[in-house]
SEDO-926595 format. One line per 5 residues: number of its first residue (from 1); their letters; for each residue x, z, y of N, C-alpha, C, O. Coordinates in Angstrom, 2 decimals, m for minus. Layout:
! residues N
NUM) A) X:Z:Y:X:Z:Y:X:Z:Y:X:Z:Y; ... $
! end
This chain:
! residues 145
1) MAEQA) 0.84:0.00:m1.17:0.00:0.00:0.00:0.89:0.00:1.24:2.00:0.52:1.20; 0.41:m0.57:2.29:1.20:m0.71:3.51:1.55:0.64:4.11:0.72:1.55:4.18; 2.80:0.75:4.54:3.25:2.01:5.15:2.44:2.34:6.38:2.15:3.52:6.63; 2.05:1.35:7.17:1.29:1.62:8.40:m0.06:2.25:8.08:m0.52:3.11:8.83; m0.71:1.84:7.00:m2.00:2.44:6.62:m1.81:3.92:6.29:m2.66:4.75:6.63 $
6) RRDAF) m0.71:4.26:5.63:m0.42:5.66:5.33:m0.13:6.45:6.61:m0.61:7.57:6.77; 0.65:5.87:7.50:0.94:6.54:8.78:m0.36:6.80:9.55:m0.56:7.88:10.10; m1.23:5.80:9.58:m2.50:5.94:10.28:m3.35:7.05:9.66:m3.95:7.85:10.38; m3.40:7.09:8.33:m4.18:8.14:7.64:m3.60:9.52:7.95:m4.35:10.46:8.20; m2.29:9.63:7.93:m1.62:10.90:8.22:m1.94:11.35:9.65:m2.30:12.51:9.88 $
11) ERVLA) m1.82:10.44:10.61:m2.12:10.78:12.00:m3.58:11.18:12.17:m3.88:12.10:12.93; m4.48:10.51:11.47:m5.91:10.84:11.58:m6.21:12.22:11.04:m6.99:12.95:11.63; m5.60:12.60:9.91:m5.87:13.93:9.36:m5.27:15.01:10.25:m5.87:16.08:10.38; m4.12:14.77:10.87:m3.55:15.74:11.81:m4.46:15.92:13.02:m4.73:17.05:13.42; m4.93:14.84:13.59:m5.82:14.92:14.75:m7.13:15.60:14.39:m7.65:16.41:15.16 $
16) ATANA) m7.67:15.29:13.22:m8.95:15.88:12.80:m8.84:17.39:12.62:m9.75:18.12:13.02; m7.75:17.86:12.02:m7.61:19.30:11.83:m7.36:19.99:13.17:m7.83:21.11:13.36; m6.64:19.37:14.08:m6.39:19.96:15.39:m7.66:20.05:16.22:m7.85:21.00:16.98; m8.53:19.06:16.08:m9.75:19.00:16.87:m10.98:19.55:16.16:m12.08:19.51:16.71; m10.82:20.06:14.92:m11.95:20.55:14.12:m13.04:19.48:14.04:m14.20:19.73:14.35 $
21) EAEGL) m12.64:18.28:13.63:m13.54:17.14:13.62:m13.47:16.42:12.27:m12.41:15.95:11.87; m14.60:16.34:11.58:m14.63:15.75:10.25:m14.93:14.25:10.25:m14.70:13.57:9.25; m15.41:13.73:11.35:m15.84:12.34:11.40:m14.72:11.37:11.02:m13.62:11.45:11.55; m15.02:10.48:10.11:m14.08:9.45:9.69:m13.07:9.86:8.64:m12.27:9.03:8.20; m13.08:11.13:8.22:m12.09:11.58:7.24:m12.45:11.23:5.81:m11.56:11.08:4.97 $
26) AEILA) m13.73:11.09:5.50:m14.15:10.85:4.11:m13.46:9.63:3.51:m13.16:9.62:2.32; m13.21:8.63:4.31:m12.60:7.40:3.80:m11.10:7.50:3.56:m10.54:6.65:2.86; m10.44:8.53:4.11:m8.99:8.64:3.90:m8.59:9.79:2.98:m7.43:9.90:2.59; m9.55:10.66:2.63:m9.27:11.77:1.72:m9.75:11.41:0.32:m10.87:10.93:0.15; m8.90:11.62:m0.66:m9.26:11.34:m2.06:m10.31:12.35:m2.54:m10.46:13.42:m1.96 $
31) DDFTA) m11.03:11.98:m3.61:m12.06:12.87:m4.17:m11.48:14.23:m4.57:m12.13:15.26:m4.39; m10.26:14.22:m5.10:m9.64:15.47:m5.59:m8.74:16.12:m4.53:m7.79:16.82:m4.88; m9.04:15.90:m3.27:m8.25:16.41:m2.16:m8.18:17.94:m2.17:m9.17:18.61:m2.46; m7.00:18.48:m1.85:m6.83:19.92:m1.64:m6.01:20.11:m0.36:m5.26:19.23:0.05; m6.19:21.29:0.26:m5.44:21.58:1.48:m5.16:23.07:1.58:m5.93:23.90:1.09 $
36) WSPSS) m4.04:23.38:2.23:m3.65:24.76:2.48:m3.04:24.85:3.87:m2.29:23.96:4.29; m3.36:25.92:4.58:m2.73:26.23:5.86:m2.72:27.75:5.98:m3.33:28.44:5.15; m2.05:28.29:6.99:m2.05:29.75:7.14:m3.45:30.34:7.30:m3.66:31.52:6.98; m4.39:29.56:7.79:m5.71:30.12:8.05:m6.80:29.72:7.06:m7.91:30.26:7.13; m6.52:28.80:6.13:m7.58:28.41:5.19:m7.01:27.60:4.03:m5.87:27.14:4.06 $
41) SVSSR) m7.85:27.45:3.02:m7.52:26.53:1.92:m8.83:25.96:1.39:m9.87:26.62:1.40; m8.75:24.73:0.94:m9.92:24.07:0.35:m9.48:23.35:m0.92:m8.31:23.00:m1.07; m10.44:23.14:m1.82:m10.08:22.52:m3.10:m10.87:21.25:m3.39:m10.93:20.81:m4.53; m11.47:20.65:m2.36:m12.13:19.36:m2.54:m12.31:18.67:m1.19:m12.26:19.31:m0.13; m12.53:17.38:m1.24:m12.79:16.63:m0.01:m14.04:17.15:0.67:m14.06:17.33:1.89 $
46) EAMLE) m15.09:17.40:m0.11:m16.33:17.88:0.48:m16.14:19.22:1.17:m16.70:19.45:2.25; m15.36:20.12:0.56:m15.09:21.42:1.17:m14.35:21.27:2.49:m14.63:21.99:3.45; m13.42:20.33:2.56:m12.68:20.10:3.80:m13.61:19.57:4.88:m13.58:20.04:6.01; m14.43:18.60:4.53:m15.36:18.03:5.50:m16.34:19.08:5.99:m16.65:19.14:7.18; m16.85:19.91:5.08:m17.78:20.98:5.45:m17.09:22.00:6.36:m17.68:22.44:7.35 $
51) ELAAR) m15.86:22.38:6.03:m15.15:23.36:6.85:m14.93:22.84:8.26:m15.17:23.55:9.23; m14.49:21.61:8.38:m14.25:21.04:9.71:m15.55:20.89:10.49:m15.58:21.15:11.69; m16.63:20.48:9.82:m17.92:20.32:10.49:m18.47:21.67:10.97:m19.13:21.73:12.01; m18.21:22.74:10.22:m18.72:24.06:10.57:m17.84:24.78:11.58:m18.31:25.69:12.28; m16.59:24.40:11.68:m15.64:25.10:12.55:m15.88:24.75:14.00:m16.00:23.58:14.36 $
56) DAVLS) m15.95:25.77:14.82:m16.00:25.55:16.26:m14.60:25.24:16.74:m13.63:25.81:16.24; m14.50:24.37:17.69:m13.18:24.04:18.24:m12.62:25.24:18.98:m13.27:25.78:19.87; m11.43:25.65:18.61:m10.75:26.76:19.27:m10.05:26.27:20.53:m9.98:26.98:21.53; m9.54:25.05:20.48:m8.83:24.47:21.61:m9.62:23.33:22.23:m10.31:22.59:21.53; m9.52:23.21:23.54:m10.06:22.04:24.23:m8.87:21.30:24.84:m7.75:21.81:24.85 $
61) EVVVG) m9.13:20.11:25.34:m8.07:19.30:25.95:m6.87:19.14:25.00:m5.72:19.22:25.42; m7.17:18.92:23.73:m6.15:18.86:22.69:m5.33:17.58:22.77:m5.87:16.48:22.89; m4.02:17.76:22.71:m3.10:16.63:22.63:m2.21:16.88:21.41:m1.58:17.93:21.30; m2.17:15.91:20.50:m1.34:16.00:19.31:m0.16:15.05:19.49:m0.34:13.85:19.67; 1.03:15.61:19.44:2.23:14.79:19.52:3.00:14.88:18.22:3.21:15.98:17.70 $
66) IDAMH) 3.41:13.76:17.70:4.18:13.75:16.46:5.63:13.47:16.82:5.98:12.39:17.30; 6.47:14.47:16.57:7.89:14.35:16.89:8.62:13.47:15.88:9.49:12.68:16.25; 8.27:13.61:14.61:8.91:12.83:13.55:7.94:12.70:12.39:7.22:13.65:12.07; 7.93:11.55:11.76:7.14:11.34:10.55:7.98:10.53:9.57:8.57:9.52:9.93; 8.02:11.01:8.34:8.76:10.31:7.29:7.86:10.15:6.08:7.19:11.09:5.66 $
71) LVDDR) 7.85:8.96:5.53:7.11:8.67:4.31:8.12:8.30:3.23:8.95:7.42:3.41; 8.02:9.01:2.10:8.92:8.77:0.98:8.06:8.71:m0.28:7.44:9.69:m0.67; 8.04:7.55:m0.91:7.19:7.34:m2.09:5.75:7.73:m1.74:5.18:7.19:m0.80; 5.15:8.67:m2.49:3.77:9.08:m2.24:3.66:10.35:m1.42:2.64:11.04:m1.46; 4.72:10.68:m0.66:4.72:11.89:0.16:5.02:11.55:1.61:5.74:10.60:1.91 $
76) GYAEW) 4.45:12.35:2.49:4.74:12.20:3.91:5.00:13.55:4.54:4.44:14.56:4.13; 5.87:13.55:5.54:6.23:14.76:6.26:6.13:14.46:7.75:6.56:13.40:8.20; 5.55:15.38:8.51:5.47:15.18:9.96:5.71:16.49:10.68:5.14:17.53:10.33; 6.57:16.43:11.70:6.75:17.54:12.62:5.90:17.23:13.83:5.92:16.10:14.33; 5.14:18.21:14.31:4.20:17.95:15.38:4.14:19.08:16.40:4.60:20.20:16.15 $
81) VISGV) 3.55:18.76:17.54:3.27:19.73:18.59:1.83:19.49:19.03:1.43:18.36:19.33; 1.06:20.57:19.06:m0.32:20.49:19.55:m0.39:21.34:20.80:0.07:22.48:20.81; m0.97:20.79:21.84:m1.19:21.58:23.05:m2.66:21.48:23.43:m3.34:20.50:23.13; m3.13:22.51:24.10:m4.51:22.55:24.54:m4.78:23.83:25.29:m3.86:24.54:25.69; m6.06:24.12:25.47:m6.51:25.31:26.18:m7.35:26.13:25.20:m8.23:25.58:24.52 $
86) HAGAY) m7.09:27.44:25.13:m7.86:28.32:24.25:m9.28:28.46:24.81:m9.52:29.29:25.69; m10.20:27.65:24.30:m11.54:27.54:24.85:m12.64:28.02:23.91:m13.82:27.98:24.27; m12.29:28.47:22.70:m13.29:28.93:21.74:m12.76:30.12:20.96:m11.55:30.34:20.91; m13.66:30.87:20.36:m13.27:32.06:19.61:m12.37:31.69:18.43:m12.61:30.70:17.73; m11.34:32.49:18.22:m10.41:32.30:17.10:m10.61:33.46:16.14:m10.38:34.61:16.49 $
91) EIDDE) m11.04:33.14:14.91:m11.30:34.17:13.90:m10.13:34.26:12.93:m9.59:33.25:12.48; m9.76:35.50:12.62:m8.68:35.75:11.67:m9.27:36.55:10.52:m9.67:37.70:10.69; m9.33:35.93:9.33:m9.84:36.59:8.12:m11.22:37.22:8.30:m11.49:38.25:7.69; m12.08:36.64:9.10:m13.44:37.13:9.34:m13.49:38.57:9.84:m14.56:39.17:9.86; m12.35:39.12:10.26:m12.31:40.51:10.71:m11.95:40.63:12.18:m12.46:41.52:12.87 $
96) IVVEA) m11.10:39.77:12.66:m10.64:39.83:14.05:m11.10:38.55:14.74:m10.89:37.45:14.23; m11.72:38.71:15.88:m12.15:37.57:16.67:m11.55:37.69:18.06:m11.74:38.69:18.74; m10.82:36.66:18.46:m10.26:36.60:19.80:m11.09:35.60:20.59:m11.05:34.40:20.33; m11.84:36.11:21.55:m12.69:35.24:22.36:m11.82:34.34:23.24:m10.65:34.64:23.47; m12.39:33.26:23.72:m11.67:32.30:24.55:m11.02:32.98:25.74:m11.64:33.81:26.41 $
101) TGNPV) m9.76:32.63:26.00:m9.02:33.21:27.12:m8.77:32.21:28.24:m8.49:32.61:29.37; m8.86:30.93:27.95:m8.51:29.91:28.93:m7.01:29.70:29.05:m6.56:28.92:29.89; m6.25:30.40:28.21:m4.78:30.28:28.24:m4.33:28.93:27.68:m4.94:28.39:26.75; m3.25:28.38:28.25:m2.66:27.19:27.63:m2.00:27.59:26.31:m1.43:28.68:26.20; m2.07:26.71:25.33:m1.52:26.98:24.00:m0.68:25.79:23.57:m1.09:24.64:23.70 $
106) TIRGI) 0.49:26.08:23.04:1.33:25.06:22.42:1.71:25.57:21.05:2.25:26.67:20.91; 1.44:24.77:20.03:1.72:25.14:18.66:2.63:24.07:18.06:2.35:22.88:18.16; 3.72:24.52:17.45:4.62:23.60:16.74:4.46:23.83:15.25:4.29:24.97:14.81; 4.53:22.75:14.48:4.40:22.91:13.04:4.87:21.70:12.28:5.40:20.73:12.83; 4.65:21.78:10.99:4.99:20.68:10.09:3.86:20.54:9.08:3.26:21.53:8.65 $
111) SVVEF) 3.59:19.32:8.70:2.58:19.04:7.68:3.20:18.17:6.60:4.07:17.33:6.87; 2.73:18.38:5.39:3.17:17.60:4.24:1.91:17.04:3.59:0.95:17.77:3.35; 1.91:15.75:3.30:0.78:15.13:2.60:1.28:14.44:1.35:2.44:14.03:1.25; 0.38:14.31:0.39:0.64:13.49:m0.79:m0.47:12.45:m0.86:m1.63:12.73:m0.57; m0.07:11.23:m1.26:m1.01:10.12:m1.36:m1.30:9.83:m2.83:m0.54:10.22:m3.72 $
116) DGGDR) m2.39:9.13:m3.06:m2.86:8.82:m4.41:m2.24:7.56:m5.01:m2.76:7.02:m5.98; m1.15:7.10:m4.46:m0.56:5.83:m4.87:m0.99:4.71:m3.94:m0.39:3.64:m3.92; m2.02:4.98:m3.16:m2.49:4.06:m2.13:m2.39:4.74:m0.78:m1.37:5.36:m0.47; m3.46:4.61:0.02:m3.41:5.22:1.35:m4.40:6.37:1.52:m4.70:6.77:2.64; m4.90:6.90:0.39:m5.79:8.07:0.46:m4.98:9.34:0.21:m4.11:9.38:m0.66 $
121) ITELR) m5.28:10.35:0.98:m4.54:11.61:0.91:m5.16:12.52:m0.15:m6.36:12.76:m0.15; m4.31:13.02:m1.05:m4.78:13.93:m2.10:m4.46:15.39:m1.78:m5.13:16.30:m2.28; m3.44:15.61:m0.96:m3.03:16.98:m0.66:m2.48:17.08:0.75:m1.78:16.19:1.23; m2.83:18.19:1.42:m2.33:18.47:2.77:m1.90:19.93:2.81:m2.65:20.83:2.47; m0.65:20.13:3.24:m0.14:21.49:3.47:0.37:21.53:4.90:1.13:20.67:5.33 $
126) QYWDE) m0.07:22.57:5.63:0.34:22.69:7.02:0.94:24.07:7.27:0.44:25.09:6.79; 2.01:24.07:8.03:2.71:25.30:8.39:2.93:25.27:9.89:3.36:24.25:10.43; 2.64:26.38:10.58:2.87:26.40:12.02:3.25:27.79:12.50:3.18:28.77:11.77; 3.67:27.84:13.76:4.12:29.06:14.40:2.92:29.94:14.74:2.39:29.87:15.85; 2.51:30.76:13.78:1.35:31.64:14.00:1.61:32.69:15.07:0.72:33.01:15.85 $
131) VGLLE) 2.82:33.22:15.11:3.16:34.24:16.10:3.04:33.66:17.51:2.50:34.30:18.40; 3.54:32.45:17.70:3.44:31.79:19.00:1.98:31.59:19.41:1.64:31.77:20.58; 1.13:31.22:18.46:m0.30:31.05:18.74:m0.92:32.37:19.15:m1.63:32.44:20.15; m0.65:33.43:18.38:m1.25:34.74:18.68:m0.76:35.28:20.01:m1.51:35.94:20.73; 0.49:35.00:20.35:1.01:35.42:21.65:0.33:34.64:22.78:m0.02:35.21:23.81 $
136) AIGLL) 0.15:33.34:22.58:m0.46:32.49:23.61:m1.90:32.88:23.91:m2.35:32.78:25.06; m2.64:33.34:22.89:m4.05:33.70:23.12:m4.22:35.18:23.46:m5.34:35.67:23.59; m3.09:35.90:23.61:m3.15:37.27:24.08:m3.31:38.33:23.02:m3.51:39.50:23.37; m3.25:37.98:21.75:m3.40:38.97:20.69:m2.12:39.75:20.45:m2.17:40.91:20.05; m0.98:39.12:20.70:0.32:39.79:20.57:1.04:39.72:21.90:0.95:38.73:22.62 $
141) DLDDD) 1.75:40.78:22.23:2.60:40.79:23.42:4.01:41.12:22.98:4.32:42.27:22.68; 4.86:40.12:22.93:6.21:40.31:22.44:7.23:40.42:23.56:8.44:40.46:23.30; 6.76:40.46:24.82:7.69:40.61:25.93:8.31:42.00:25.91:7.66:42.97:25.54; 9.57:42.08:26.32:10.29:43.35:26.34:10.13:44.08:27.67:10.90:45.00:27.95; 9.18:43.69:28.49:9.01:44.32:29.82:8.77:45.78:29.71:8.61:46.46:30.73 $
! end
């Protein structure tokens, strides 16, 4: 399958997870899709679509920048930066809720995807700077003042 189709699918899944938007993902996620991130995990395409559709957007004015993307065989790796404004409640393990602060947020991370031999994604793993996010939304204060 064409490398550009895989790059496009990878970019679409990154943007969709950043924007909490499920639209258009069904065609690029395989039936047996699984995903893991610090804040959630899903074990099917339908579960991912349902989670994104139910999730309120935590950030507004979202910009996703991809610093580097590499595709090797059926795997892809991308380093990214997401910036936006903390405009919606952020829930942590259904126990802690941080209401919108209006603070600017910049999150750096990396995502790994696996493809089905074509251009459909079977697995997504995302890792990001959780401490930086919690500091940006005011939940942690790491300043030495």
